N, C-alpha and C positions, 0 to 999 in steps of 0.2 A: 601475352595476348593469345587467346585461343584461336583455332582455325575458324570456328563458327563466327566469331566477331570479325575476323579479317575478311571472310567471305561476304558478310553483310556490308562491310565497308566497301569492298570491291563493287558490289551491286549498286550501292548508293552513288559511287563515283561514276559508274557506267550510266546511271540515270541522269546525273548532272551533265555528262558529256554527250548526251543523246542529240542535242541541238547545237549547231555551230555557233561560235562566238567570234569576237574580233580577231583573235589569234588564228583561229581556223580559216577565216576568210583571207587573212594576210598570207597564210601558208598556201592557199589555193592560188592567190594572185602571183606570188613569187615563184611557185613551182611551174605555173603555166608560162611565165615569162622567162625564167632562167633554168628550169629543169630541177628535178628532184635533188640531185646531188648537191648543187649549190644552195638550194633552199633549205637544206638541213641546218645550215647556219642560222636561218630564221628560227627554226625549231629550238636550236640550242640557246638562242637569245631568250626566247619565251620561257624555257625551262629554268634558265638562270634567274630570271626575275621571279618566277614562282618559288624557287628555292629561297631567295632572299625574303620573300613575303612570308614563307613558312617559318623561317628563323625569327623574323620579327614577331610573328604571332607567338612562337614558342617562348621568346624572351619577354613577352608581356607588353610589346609596344602597340598592340592593337588598340588598347584603350586610349592611348595618347593620340593616335592617328584618327580614331573615330570621333574624338572630342574636337578636332580641328576641322570644322566644316569648310572654312575658307581654303585651307590647304588642299582638302579633297577636291574642291571645285576647280582650283587652279591647275592641279595636276591632271585632272580628268579632261578639262577643256583644252589643255595644251596637247594632250594625246589625240583628241578629236581633230584639232586643227592640223596636227602632224600627219595623220592618216589621210585626211582630205587632200593635203598638199601632195602626198605621194601618189594618191589615186589620180589626181589631175595631171601630174607629170607623166604617168604611164599612159593615160588616154591621149594626151597631146603628142607623146613620143612614139606611139604605136606605128610601126612600119614593117613592111615585108622583110623577113630575115634573109641574111646572106650566108648563114651557117647553121649548125645545129644548135638546139636550145641549150645544150650543156656548156656552150661557150659563154653564154650570158651576154648582157649588155656590157659595154666597156666600163661603165661607171658602177656596175653592180659587183663591187668587191665583196669578199666574204665578210669582212668587218662591217660593211654597210648593211648587208643582209642580216647579220647578227644583231646590230643595233636596232634595226626595224622591229625584229621580234622582241627584243628586250624592252624597248620603249613602249610598244603596243601593250605588252602585258603589264609593265610598270605603270601605265596610264590609268590602270584600274586599282587605285590604292585600297579600295574596299575589299580587295582580295585578301588582305591581311586580316580584316575582320571576319571574312568568310572562313578562312582557315582556323582562326581562333574560336569560331563557333562550331565548326565541323569536327575538329579533332577531339575535343572533350567528350563527344558522344561515344567515342570508341576507346577511350583511355581509362583504364582501371586504376583507382586510387590504391589498390592493393599491390601494385607493381611499380617498379621504377618508371619515372616519366619519360626520360630521354630515349631508352630503347624502344618504347612503344611509339614515341614521336618519330623516330627515325624510320621505323617500319611503315608507318602511315605516310610519311613524306615520300619515301622511296617508291612505295606502291603508286602514289598519285603521279609522280614524275614519270615512271615507266609507262603507265596507262596513257598519260597525256602525250608522251613522246610517240607512242604507237598510233594514237589517233591522228596526231599531226602528220606522221609519216604516211598514213593511209590517205589522208586528204591530199598530201603532196604528190604521192604516187599516182592518184587518180587524175589530178590536174595535169601532171607531166605526161601521162599516157595519152590524154586527149590532145594536148598541145603538139605532141610529136607527130600527130597524124594530119596536121595542118601546115601548109607551106604557102609562101608568097603572100598575097593580099589577105588570105584567110588567117595567116599567122599574125598579121598586124591586128586583126580583130580580136584574136585571143588575148593579146597584150592589153588592148583597150578594155576587154571584159575583165581582165585582172585589175585594172584601175577601178572599174566599177565595184569589184569585190572589196577593194581597199576603202572606197567611199562608204560601202555598206557596213564595213567594220566600224568606221567612224560614226555612222548613224546609230549603230548598236550601242556604242559607248555613250553617245549623247542621249539616247532614249533611256538608258539606265539612269543617267543623271536626273532626267526629268521625272521618271517614274518613282525615284526614291525620295523625292521631295515631299 
């Protein structure tokens, strides 16, 4: 893969990431409620799901998934319901903090934060189709497939990780400057972000019909 092709790919991915999606809104919510350090588990979950989706696209499973409209609908609406449930829990549970945000809520274990990120990303099964459509535009038939695929996948994951970290750092910075009752409203706003992420997923479902 030439440097020119790679730079065009980077520019394309930057354009695709220019507007926040469900995963970015989830990162904002968790970083505001639990701090950047703990919310990195959410980013790790999101990137793990992306990696599996890329591998599925690479192994040719995209056509199978795309052909199953019922499976797509079930997975996506389950993700919408999950995010709404998380958002409502945060809104109802918002309360003044008694410690630093890095301590997190008692039930916000790293594994739970990871699974939130993983399930939110996995709830968009059309991502497999997206990667299957995106990568061939930058893969040359004159060179081995897998080395090019690895470069494209790694580049996307690094860029996505940086974007998620930036969103998380911004939310954590803002939340750290609010205490007491204002801190509770930050957490409720995080719940609103989660519900917004659910609405984005639901809107994509409707708009793709």
